[in-house]
Every structure is written in structure tokens, then in C-alpha cells.
Backbone as numpy.savetxt, mean C-alpha at the origin, in Angstrom:
# Nx Ny Nz CAx CAy CAz Cx Cy Cz
11.07 -3.11 -18.15 10.44 -1.82 -18.15 10.89 -0.52 -18.12
12.22 -0.81 -17.27 13.31 0.46 -17.48 13.84 0.96 -18.53
13.96 -0.27 -19.37 14.42 -0.15 -20.71 13.48 0.53 -21.60
12.17 0.22 -21.62 11.26 0.59 -22.31 10.91 2.36 -21.93
10.94 2.51 -20.62 10.63 3.98 -20.39 11.73 5.03 -20.44
12.90 4.50 -20.71 14.31 5.17 -20.78 14.04 6.02 -22.57
13.19 5.50 -23.07 12.77 6.08 -24.85 11.89 7.12 -24.60
10.94 7.18 -23.65 10.10 8.25 -23.61 10.87 9.44 -22.53
10.10 10.82 -23.04 10.40 11.73 -22.38 10.37 11.51 -21.00
11.52 12.67 -20.34 11.43 12.23 -19.10 10.04 12.58 -17.86
9.53 13.53 -18.63 8.19 13.87 -17.96 7.35 12.87 -18.35
7.43 11.63 -18.82 6.76 11.15 -19.05 7.11 9.51 -18.16
8.11 9.30 -17.78 8.60 8.36 -17.61 8.00 7.95 -16.28
8.10 8.70 -15.19 7.03 8.87 -13.68 5.53 8.04 -13.93
4.84 8.83 -14.69 3.62 8.33 -14.77 3.35 7.15 -15.75
4.23 6.65 -16.48 3.74 5.61 -17.11 4.54 4.55 -16.72
5.35 4.47 -15.81 5.81 3.48 -15.04 5.00 3.27 -13.76
4.24 4.39 -13.18 3.28 4.06 -12.09 2.26 3.60 -12.66
1.28 4.39 -13.89 0.19 3.09 -14.62 0.68 1.46 -15.24
1.60 1.12 -15.17 2.08 0.04 -15.48 2.29 -0.73 -14.13
2.63 -0.50 -13.08 3.13 -1.31 -11.90 1.72 -1.45 -11.30
0.84 -0.43 -11.86 -0.51 -0.36 -11.10 -1.53 -1.69 -11.77
-0.87 -1.71 -12.93 -2.00 -2.58 -13.69 -1.13 -3.96 -13.36
-0.13 -3.91 -13.68 0.27 -5.41 -12.95 0.04 -5.91 -11.54
0.24 -4.95 -10.44 -0.68 -5.23 -9.23 -2.00 -5.69 -9.28
-2.84 -4.66 -9.97 -4.40 -5.60 -10.20 -4.51 -6.45 -10.72
-3.63 -7.21 -11.63 -3.69 -8.29 -11.81 -3.54 -9.91 -10.99
-2.74 -9.01 -9.49 -2.56 -10.34 -8.74 -1.16 -10.70 -8.69
-0.40 -10.21 -10.04 1.01 -10.36 -9.59 1.98 -10.13 -8.21
2.88 -10.58 -8.29 3.83 -10.57 -7.19 3.30 -11.84 -6.12
4.43 -11.34 -4.62 3.97 -12.01 -3.70 2.35 -11.73 -3.06
1.52 -12.16 -2.85 0.16 -12.22 -2.41 -0.16 -12.68 -1.14
0.76 -12.36 0.00 0.72 -12.76 1.54 -0.40 -12.37 2.16
-0.76 -10.94 1.17 -1.80 -10.07 1.81 -3.27 -10.62 1.69
-3.02 -11.66 0.77 -4.89 -12.24 0.25 -4.99 -13.02 1.51
-3.76 -13.48 2.54 -4.29 -14.44 3.13 -4.92 -13.57 4.47
-5.99 -13.79 5.12 -6.60 -12.80 6.23 -6.53 -12.23 7.50
-5.45 -13.59 7.61 -4.34 -12.99 8.77 -3.45 -11.99 8.58
-2.82 -12.32 7.71 -1.64 -11.35 6.91 -2.26 -10.08 6.75
-3.49 -9.77 5.93 -4.14 -8.71 6.04 -4.40 -7.74 7.42
-5.20 -8.73 8.15 -5.62 -7.99 9.73 -3.78 -7.36 10.13
-2.96 -8.21 10.35 -1.44 -7.73 10.46 -1.69 -6.48 9.91
-1.30 -6.24 9.19 -1.41 -4.95 7.78 -2.40 -3.98 8.24
-3.65 -4.36 8.75 -4.54 -3.35 9.10 -4.06 -3.01 10.46
-3.71 -3.89 11.41 -3.45 -3.14 12.86 -2.06 -2.31 12.75
-1.32 -3.08 11.78 0.06 -1.79 11.66 -0.19 -0.71 11.46
-1.13 -0.37 10.35 -1.21 0.81 9.93 -2.09 1.90 11.09
-2.91 0.79 11.62 -4.02 1.53 12.88 -3.09 1.97 14.08
-2.12 1.64 14.54 -1.54 1.45 15.65 -1.11 2.83 15.99
-0.40 3.64 15.29 0.09 4.73 15.58 -0.92 6.08 15.07
-2.06 5.64 14.40 -2.93 6.52 13.84 -3.20 7.35 15.25
-2.97 8.85 14.71 -3.81 9.80 15.74 -1.96 10.32 16.91
-1.20 9.91 16.53 -0.14 9.89 17.41 0.84 10.09 16.41
1.60 9.47 15.43 2.60 10.02 14.42 2.20 10.37 13.17
0.94 10.05 12.92 0.42 10.22 11.53 -1.23 10.26 12.03
-2.21 10.64 10.64 -3.46 10.70 10.93 -3.63 9.81 9.65
-4.17 9.05 9.65 -5.29 8.09 8.30 -6.21 8.85 8.12
-5.88 8.87 6.82 -7.80 9.37 6.10 -8.58 8.48 5.41
-7.44 7.50 4.77 -8.18 6.33 3.63 -6.74 5.59 3.97
-7.39 3.95 3.94 -6.57 3.10 3.54 -7.02 2.08 3.00
-6.52 0.94 2.45 -6.87 -0.48 1.61 -5.86 -1.28 1.81
-5.30 -2.39 2.21 -4.86 -3.68 1.93 -5.47 -4.39 0.96
-4.99 -4.42 0.17 -4.81 -5.23 -1.40 -4.08 -6.83 -1.16
-4.29 -7.76 -1.80 -3.41 -9.21 -1.76 -2.12 -8.86 -1.85
-1.87 -7.86 -2.65 -0.36 -7.53 -3.19 0.93 -6.50 -3.04
-0.40 -5.53 -2.10 -0.31 -4.18 -1.90 -0.84 -3.57 -0.90
-0.22 -1.98 -0.49 -1.50 -1.21 -0.20 -1.41 0.15 -0.33
-2.50 0.76 -0.08 -2.91 2.47 -0.12 -2.95 3.14 0.89
-2.42 4.22 0.90 -2.79 4.83 2.22 -2.58 6.21 1.86
-3.82 7.04 2.58 -3.94 8.48 2.56 -3.48 8.95 4.15
-2.29 9.66 4.30 -1.97 9.93 5.49 -1.48 11.24 5.93
-1.21 12.13 6.84 -1.36 13.19 7.16 0.10 12.87 8.07
1.15 13.00 8.02 2.37 12.79 9.05 2.01 13.81 9.82
2.74 13.60 11.15 2.96 14.17 12.09 4.51 15.10 11.78
4.41 16.57 12.33 6.02 16.95 12.03 7.10 16.42 12.05
7.31 16.02 13.47 8.14 15.10 13.88 8.71 13.94 13.43
7.51 13.32 12.62 7.79 11.92 11.97 7.88 11.98 10.41
8.87 12.07 10.08 8.96 12.05 7.97 8.27 10.98 7.67
7.76 10.92 6.57 6.80 9.80 5.97 7.94 8.47 5.87
8.95 8.46 5.58 9.86 7.25 4.87 10.28 6.58 6.25
9.94 7.38 7.45 10.47 6.60 8.65 8.90 5.79 8.98
7.73 6.31 8.71 6.56 6.24 9.15 6.54 4.67 8.03
6.79 4.84 6.75 6.93 3.41 5.88 7.67 2.39 6.29
8.76 2.79 6.69 9.76 1.82 7.10 9.17 1.00 8.30
8.64 1.85 9.17 8.09 1.05 10.42 6.98 0.05 10.06
6.16 0.59 9.01 5.07 0.04 9.13 5.54 -1.38 7.89
6.79 -1.69 7.36 6.82 -2.72 6.67 7.47 -3.62 7.90
8.87 -2.85 8.30 9.35 -3.71 9.63 8.64 -4.69 10.38
7.53 -3.80 10.62 6.42 -4.19 11.77 5.66 -5.46 10.92
5.22 -5.08 9.88 4.39 -6.25 9.17 5.44 -7.47 8.46
6.38 -7.39 8.27 7.12 -8.25 8.12 7.34 -9.03 8.97
7.72 -8.70 10.23 8.33 -9.10 11.00 6.75 -10.50 11.64
5.85 -9.24 11.90 4.81 -10.39 12.73 4.34 -11.65 11.25
4.41 -11.51 10.37 3.84 -12.01 9.20 4.97 -13.55 9.13
6.40 -12.82 9.33 7.02 -13.97 9.43 6.70 -15.30 10.93
6.57 -14.58 11.50 6.26 -15.18 12.99 5.26 -15.95 13.12
4.38 -15.91 11.97 3.24 -16.67 11.88 3.70 -18.34 11.26
4.95 -17.92 10.24 5.36 -19.31 9.87 5.54 -18.88 7.91
4.88 -17.78 7.73 4.81 -17.39 6.47 6.16 -17.53 5.76
6.50 -18.00 4.73 8.06 -18.31 3.83 7.78 -17.22 3.00
8.59 -16.30 3.46 8.63 -14.68 2.33 10.09 -14.66 2.28
10.63 -15.64 1.41 12.26 -14.85 1.12 13.50 -14.31 2.46
13.49 -15.71 3.55 14.65 -15.28 4.40 15.74 -14.91 3.92
16.11 -15.24 2.61 17.77 -15.00 2.25 17.52 -13.86 1.58
16.66 -13.09 2.02 16.86 -11.69 0.98 17.69 -10.87 1.87
18.26 -9.50 1.46 19.07 -9.11 2.30 18.14 -7.66 2.93
17.18 -7.68 2.57 16.49 -6.61 3.44 15.49 -7.27 4.10
15.61 -7.03 5.60 14.50 -7.87 6.21 13.07 -7.59 5.85
12.41 -6.92 4.99 11.34 -7.18 4.85 11.22 -7.65 3.36
12.12 -7.86 2.61 12.32 -8.35 1.24 11.41 -9.66 1.19
10.51 -9.61 0.16 9.74 -11.00 -0.35 8.19 -10.59 0.13
8.54 -9.43 0.71 6.56 -8.98 1.13 6.70 -7.63 0.85
7.80 -6.57 0.95 7.44 -5.31 0.40 8.45 -5.00 -0.23
8.75 -4.03 -1.69 9.58 -3.21 -2.38 10.56 -2.80 -1.76
11.56 -2.70 -2.13 12.14 -1.62 -1.08 11.72 -0.13 -1.34
11.41 0.52 -2.09 10.66 2.03 -2.24 8.95 2.04 -1.95
8.60 3.21 -2.09 7.11 3.30 -1.95 7.03 4.69 -2.95
5.78 4.23 -3.27 5.51 5.71 -3.95 4.56 6.74 -3.17
4.61 8.10 -3.39 4.05 8.92 -2.56 3.91 10.10 -3.52
3.09 11.21 -3.04 2.74 12.45 -3.34 2.46 13.62 -2.74
2.37 14.38 -2.65 1.88 15.32 -2.11 0.39 15.72 -2.54
-0.02 16.14 -1.62 -1.61 16.59 -2.07 -1.79 17.99 -2.26
-2.66 18.43 -3.21 -2.20 19.70 -3.81 -3.71 20.71 -3.23
-4.25 20.42 -3.00 -5.78 20.92 -2.69 -6.72 19.77 -2.44
-8.01 20.61 -1.78 -9.38 19.61 -1.54 -9.64 18.55 -2.44
-9.87 18.77 -3.36 -10.33 18.24 -5.11 -9.26 17.25 -5.21
-7.84 17.36 -5.05 -7.12 16.18 -5.11 -7.37 15.49 -3.84
-7.31 15.74 -2.71 -7.48 15.00 -1.53 -8.61 14.06 -1.95
-10.15 14.61 -2.40 -11.18 13.67 -2.50 -10.36 12.29 -3.95
-10.45 13.10 -4.39 -9.59 12.16 -5.80 -9.14 10.69 -5.66
-8.03 10.98 -4.20 -7.20 10.15 -4.34 -7.85 9.11 -2.85
-8.84 9.71 -2.00 -9.51 8.92 -1.25 -10.69 7.97 -2.31
-11.01 8.33 -3.05 -11.81 7.59 -3.92 -11.10 6.38 -4.46
-9.86 7.18 -5.20 -9.19 6.22 -5.82 -9.00 4.86 -4.65
-8.30 5.06 -3.76 -8.12 4.16 -2.54 -8.88 3.26 -2.50
-10.48 3.70 -1.90 -11.51 3.24 -1.77 -11.85 2.23 -2.88
-12.20 2.95 -4.31 -11.95 2.05 -5.38 -11.33 0.92 -5.53
-10.29 0.98 -5.21 -8.93 0.13 -5.53 -9.67 -1.52 -5.78
-10.28 -2.07 -4.05 -10.64 -3.63 -4.46 -11.61 -3.30 -5.59
-12.45 -2.75 -5.94 -13.93 -2.74 -6.86 -13.17 -2.89 -8.21
-12.02 -2.18 -8.32 -11.43 -2.31 -9.56 -10.56 -3.19 -9.74
-10.23 -4.04 -8.84 -9.86 -5.15 -9.28 -10.66 -6.35 -9.34
-11.70 -6.30 -9.02 -12.74 -7.21 -9.31 -13.06 -8.08 -8.12
-12.21 -7.38 -6.84 -12.74 -8.48 -5.36 -13.85 -8.05 -4.82
-14.87 -7.08 -5.25 -15.86 -6.90 -4.52 -16.72 -6.54 -5.34
-17.75 -5.90 -5.11 -18.66 -4.83 -5.57 -18.77 -3.37 -5.34
-18.91 -3.06 -4.08 -18.50 -2.00 -3.63 -17.55 -2.02 -2.75
-17.09 -0.66 -2.36 -15.52 -0.46 -1.36 -16.15 -0.91 -0.17
-17.39 -1.16 0.24 -17.78 -1.28 1.49 -17.63 -2.77 1.76
-17.60 -3.14 1.26 -17.93 -4.45 1.20 -16.30 -5.09 1.32
-15.15 -4.46 0.88 -13.29 -5.12 1.42 -13.58 -4.81 2.77
-12.98 -5.91 3.35 -12.66 -6.02 4.74 -11.73 -5.29 5.55
-10.81 -4.92 4.40 -9.16 -4.81 4.60 -9.32 -2.97 4.55
-10.20 -2.37 4.24 -10.01 -0.72 4.18 -10.80 0.09 4.97
-10.36 1.27 4.81 -11.06 2.18 5.80 -12.83 2.32 5.10
-12.97 1.88 3.97 -14.28 1.99 3.51 -15.33 1.07 4.30
-14.97 0.13 4.61 -15.64 -1.02 5.14 -15.46 -1.35 6.61
-14.39 -0.72 6.98 -13.94 -0.50 8.38 -15.16 -0.64 9.34
-15.14 -1.26 9.95 -16.19 -1.72 11.12 -17.52 -2.03 10.80
-17.86 -2.26 9.67 -18.89 -2.78 9.02 -18.96 -4.18 9.17
């Protein structure tokens, strides 16, 4: 993919890469440990743990092979540290349950999470609403449920 993207103008590379990765994720490619209900619940609990202290969660969804989160970070807790703590804690707990997640990897969360993550700044209220809707509709778009509220591992249906 990187070689294909290199032929595009720089301003198109990031957007095209994001669209291609999104399409691959929606087809269920990669390690789908979060498809196991126990693993999905671990991730939900991980996200909720510091909500209200280090960050404020606005919308989230745990998909079989990735997670989307709309979060406002606390000024003393950079996003990179928050994401790292989510990856570290969820990886440790999932491994503790005995799921085989490539223990030979150099990174403690390899086999579950990609090294990096995608982020973006929210520009205004309209952008916020669009991202929130995108997150809630992710399981519907992937064909997993009929409505966002039907998905048990997302903020749209949380507590139903």
C-alpha cells in the first residue's frame, strides 16, 4: 500500500491510506480478538476506567478488530499516553485470559494493536457531530447490527 500511495500527491496520501485501511477493517481482516465478548468487555472497561479523570469519553465503539473513540483529553494527559495505557492494559488482560496474541513480538501489545493510531482534531460542533455519528454507525456499516443501539460494545447502546 505504501508503494501505491507514494505515486499520489502528498495531500492525497493520508486520506487515501485512511480510506483503504477502513475498508480492510470493515471486511474483518487482521486479528479479531475483540470479536470475543470477553475481550470486547475488557476493552470497554479499559476505556471507561479513566473517563472523567484523565479524559472525557464522548463516543466509542469496540469493533472485532479495531476501536473508535471520541475523547477530550485532560491537559495533563497527552493523547499518546492515554492510547498507550489503553493498549498496554487491554493487551495484558487479554493475554492473562490465555488468548494467543503473538508472544514473540517486540512490542508488548503486538498481535492486538498496531504500533500507531489515527487521530484528528475536532474543528467545530458540526465536525464533532459527524465524528460521533460515524463512530456509532461503525457496527451498522460493517453489517454487524441493524442499529447502533443494538451493538453491545459501543456508547450508542451502552446500558441498554
